[in-house]
N, C-alpha and C positions, 0 to 999 in steps of 0.2 A: 684196883692192882696198886700193890704197896710195896716202899722199897727200903731196904736198910742202907745205908754208906758208912764205910769204916776206914777212915784216914791213916795211913802210915806214913812216917816221914823216914827218908831213905837217902843215902848218896847215889848215883847213878855216874856211870862211865859209859865214853862214848864209844860205841864198837866199830866193827867193818860191815854188820849187816845192811845190804843193799835192800832201797825199796823204791817202788815209782809207783805212782796211785793217780786217779784221777782227783783233781782237788775241788774244783769247781766249775762248772758250766755256765759260761755267758750268754744269756739270750739276747739277739738282736733281734730289729724288727721285722716280723713276720715277711718273708721271702726277701730278704736281703740280699742273700746269695752271696756270701764270704766265698773270693776264689783267692785271694793273695795277700801275706804277713811280711811284715819286716821289725824289727827293733830298733827301736830309740836308743843307743847306748848312753848318750850322752845325759837324756832327760829322762830314762828307765822309764819306755812306754812302747806299748804294742799296735800297729796300727793296720787295719783291715780295711782291704780294699772291696766295698760289697756293688756288684756289678748291677743288682735288679734295685737296688736303695737309691744308685748315683750318688753315691756317700762313700766316707772314710771314716770308720768307727776309731775313736783312739779311747786307750786303755791305759789304766795305771798299774804297771806291773808289779807295784809293792803292794798293793790292794786288792788286784782284779777287778777294778770298779770302773765301769766308763767315765771318762772324763767328759769327751764331747763327741759328737757328730759332725763331719763336715761337709756341706755338698758341693762337690769336685766337677760334676758333667756327665753325661750321657756313659753308662756302661762301664765303670772304670775295672779295670781288668788284673793290672799288675801293677806292683808298687816294691819301692827301693830304697833303700835309704843311704846318703850322704854324710858319711862320721863329720869330712872334713870343716864342712859349712852348716850342719846340722839341719840338712832339708830332706823333706821325704818328696820322692816322686812317684806321681799317680798315671797313670795311662789309662786312657778311653779307648776299648775294643773297637767304638764304633762312629765317635766322634773324632775328629782331629785334633786333638790337644793332649800336651801333658801337663798336669796342674802340681806346681810347687807349691809346696807348705812348710812351714817354717816351724821345726822342731821344739823351741822354746814356747811360742805362742798359739801353735796348733791352729794356727790361719794361712789362707790361700794368699801367697806374696806375688805368684809369677803364672802366667800360663804361656804355655808354647803351644800356638793354635796350628802350627804348621808341621807337627809331628805324624800325622797322618794314621791314626787308629791303628795304636799298636798294642800288641798281644802281652809282648814281653817287653819290662826293663830291666835292665845289667847294671850296675854301677862297678866302675873301673877307678878306684882309688888312688893310683900310680899316677894316672893323666886327668885325674878330677873331670870323668867324662860318664855321661848317660848313653850306653846302646840299646836300641831299642829295635825289634822285630815286629813282622806283621806277615799276613797271607799273602803278601808283595816280592817281589825279587830283589830287595835292597835292605841296606841295613842304614838305620838313621842315627845318628851320631850327634849330641847333645853337649854342648860346653858349660858347665854348670858355673862357673862365675859367672856367665853375662847369661844364663839359660837362655840359651838361644841353639836354635839347629846348626852346625858346624860342618857338616858333610854328610853325603847322603852316597853310600857305600854298593854297587852292584851286588847280588847275591844269586845262587840259584833257589829255586823255590821258595819254601818258606820259613825263614830264617828265625827258629821260635826257642832257641838256647842257646847259654851262651858261658863262656869260660874266660879266664885272664891267665894267660902266662908271665907270671912275674919277672921271670929270669932273663925272658928276649923282649918283654914287653908288646908281646902280642893278643890280641882278640882272636878267641874262636867262634864261630858261628856254627850249629848243627841244622842244615838246612832240610826240613821235611817235605817230603816229596821230591826233593830236589836230588837224593842220595850223595849229599855233596857237605864236606867240612869246608868250611872257608877261614880263612887267617889273615885277620887285618892288623896292618902296622898301629899298634898304640898311640904312636907319635905324630906320623902324618896321616892318618886314617886313609891309608889306600890299600888296596886289595893285594897281599903279595901270592898266596897260592889257593887254590883250589884241590881238595883233594876227593878222588872218587871212589865211593864206596861201592859195595855191592848194590848190583841194580834192584831197586823194590823194598830194599832194606829199610827205608823209612826211618832215617835218624832222630832219638829223640831227646838224648841228655846228654850233656857232656861233663867233666868234670878234670880238674887238673892235680897231677903230683909233683909237688916243687923237690920231692927226695928224688926222684931219677929224671927230673923235666921229661916228665909226658903227658898226654890229655888222652883221655878213654871217652869213648862215644859209645854209648847204647843204640840199639836198632829194634821198635817194636815189632817188626816185620822180617827180621833177620834171623842170622842164626851165630852169631856171634858179636863180641863187644871188640869194636877195631882200638889198637893202640898205635899212637902216634907219637912219632919223635919230636921234642920243641923245638930242637936246633935246626933240624933238616924239613920239620912237616911233611913228612914220609910215614907210609905205614910201616911200622915194625913188629906188627904182632898181629895175631885174632885170637880172641878165648874164645871158646865152642861154649856159648850159653844163649840159649834159645830165647825168643822173643821177649827181649830186655827192654825196662821203660826209664826208671830213674837209677843216679849215681849219686854216691856222695863218697869221700876219700878220708881215710882216718890216717894221720901223719906220723901217731904213736905205734901204730903197727904195721904203717906202709902198706895197706890194702885199702883195695876198691871194694863196697857194698852196691850189688846191684839186682833192683827187683826184677820180678819177669810177670809179664802180664796177666799170667794163669796161675801164679802163687809161688812163693819162696822168693829167698834173697839167697843169692850168688855170691861166695867171698873170694876175691880176686888178691890172691898174694902178687904183689908190685914188682918184687926181686925178681921172680920167674914168671910172671903174665901166667899165671893157671889158676885156676878153680881148686881151694882148698879147703872150702868147706861149705853148703847147703843149708840155709837154715828154714824152716818153713815158715809161711805166713801166710796172711788173708789174701785171696785173689785181687786183681782189680787195683794194683799200688798206685796212689797220684804223689806221694812225696816220700821222701828219706833224709834224713839228716842223723848228723854225730855228734854227739856232745861229747866232746874232749874231757871236760872237768870229773865225769864220771865213766867214760870210757864204755859208753852206751850207744847203741844204735836204734833210732825211733822211726819205722815205718809204717807208714799212714796206709790202710788198705780200707775195703768197702763200708765197714761200720767199727774198724777199731784197730787199735796202733799196739804193733809187734813191739815190744823193747828185748833188743839183742846184747847180750855180753860179749863187749868188742876182743877182750881177752883170750874169751874161750869159744866164740862163734857159735855161742846156743843161745836158742830161745830161752827169756828167764819169766817172761808172762803176757798176755795182752791184755789190754787195758778196753772198754767199750767206749766208742763217742760217739759224736751224730754221723748221720748216714752222709756218704759221699765228701769223707776229709778230702778236699784240694789242697792244702798247702799247711807245711810246717815251718814254726821259726821259736827260735829259743831266745832265752833272757839268762845270761849266763849270772845275773846279780842276785837271781833266786834260784837257780838251777831247776828253772821251770820251762817246760815245750808247749807251745799253744799251738793248737788244732784248729783251724778253718774248717768246719761242714759245712758245705755248701747247701745240701737239700736240706736240713733244718736249722740252717742260719743262726748255728751258735760257735763259738769258741770256746774247745774245752781245754782247761788248764792241766796238764800234766806237771804234778812234783817230783823230780828226781833226786832221792837221797842217797847218799853212800854212810849215813849212819843211824845205827838204831837207836835201843835203850837195854843196857845190862846193867843188874842190880851188884851194889857190894853188899858180900854175904857178912856177917857180923855186925854191921852198921846200923841196922834197922831196930825201930823200935816202935811199939802198939803203941796207938791212941784212939781210945774210943770214945765217942761225944757222949758220955753220959750210958754207955752201953752200946746198944742197937737204935739209932734214930730213924723211928721210922716216919716216911714222908713217903707222897705221891709222888709217881713217875715224873710228871712236870715240874714238882718241888724241888726233884733230886737233879733234875736237869738244870734246872735255875739256878741252883746253887755254886753250878760251874762255869755259869754264862760269863762271867768276866776273866775266864781262865783261857789258856790255850791247852786244850786237850789232845793228846795222843796217844796210839796204843802202842806196844813194846816191839812194833816193827819202824815206827817212826812218824807212823801214820796219821794225820791231823784228822780228828773226829767229831763232826759236828752235833750230832745227837747221840752220843753213847749210852747203850743198852747195858746188859748185864756181863758184868767181867772185870778185868783188872785194866786199869787205866795210868796214865801219869798225867800231872797238871804242873803247867806252868803258868804263871801269873802273865797277863798280858800285855803288862809294863814293860817283862824281860825279856831276855834275846831269847829267838824261837826253840832252837835244837843244842845251842852253844853253852848253856848255863852250867856250871858243877852239879848243882842238885836240884830234883823235882821233889812232888808230893805224888806218892800213889796212891790213887782211889780205887778202892775196889767196891763195884755196886751190885747188890744183892736182890734180886727181885723176885 
């Protein structure tokens, strides 16, 4: 197969064409089972807790290359980032430990061995503490300054979800199998209140609304999302949505997005606490994330991620990822969403762009290299190897085939340069 490459130089303008796509897939060791992700904002790195590999993988968020793999102990399950001290906290679900990783050196600098097999760790930046929950009726509080257990707070059932009320300095936990939401004083680590929910509702997740000072609690076996007032810690409303799972909050729209176990994302208007939209998505959602930079919501289902326009509350597209995505995290530096797929032991990297490419008419001039340059397919692609190639939607193209593409030299800024070169590949 032969091809002709015709080069045309032209100016380009940045337009408002939105695009989200699978940029690359990072393959971890077979059977690693990544379950939890966090982003290191100081060093621009992503950390993955790999349950069956007893390790944490560190990814360079600029290049999407694996930097190192850290052995942390038996069955790491949850991970969170402390931006104040640039440390990563990783809990073991079977071993009684929290491994503390230095965010600069990516080495374990402390082990908290009396933490007690935590399934979830959650960082509270206001008090510089980590809160941990397990399949047991208590919450572990870790002092991040001394990396030691500060308190153990009694809880109903299994506290496996947390959120922080920044206005009243309170931490809320959702107690699975206990049908309660507990309220912990962030300063004293004392239990302030226990809020009873519908029996058998199985509360699943929490999110905090700072605009109205309210907490929203989903229920995987219940019939409503519970709304809790952040001042009085009392139930002030219920939004009728069946079998809800994960939640995220959009401050720009003052809305809560809640996934449903059997498919779909319901959109709650926080001013009225009513459902204003229903967006289709894959069943079995495990994670949801709001990208404030592009005003998009990412919802991970069984084998794909649904991308929702948070302005119109409509489905933009679905992106295929590895099987059983367990967690999402966001890199604002590169506007990327990372997806941990436990079954395939992969990290899918989704690029979220708010800009495409638009030609300036009248400024184009045609240059043909001595007529049609005839090259093999491999040679044609080889000529573009040192360049950044993308299509008209702004999506990176690793192996361009027939069509029109835009080329920017790899040494330049990927999307913000004022001009590019258009390449027409004819096969």
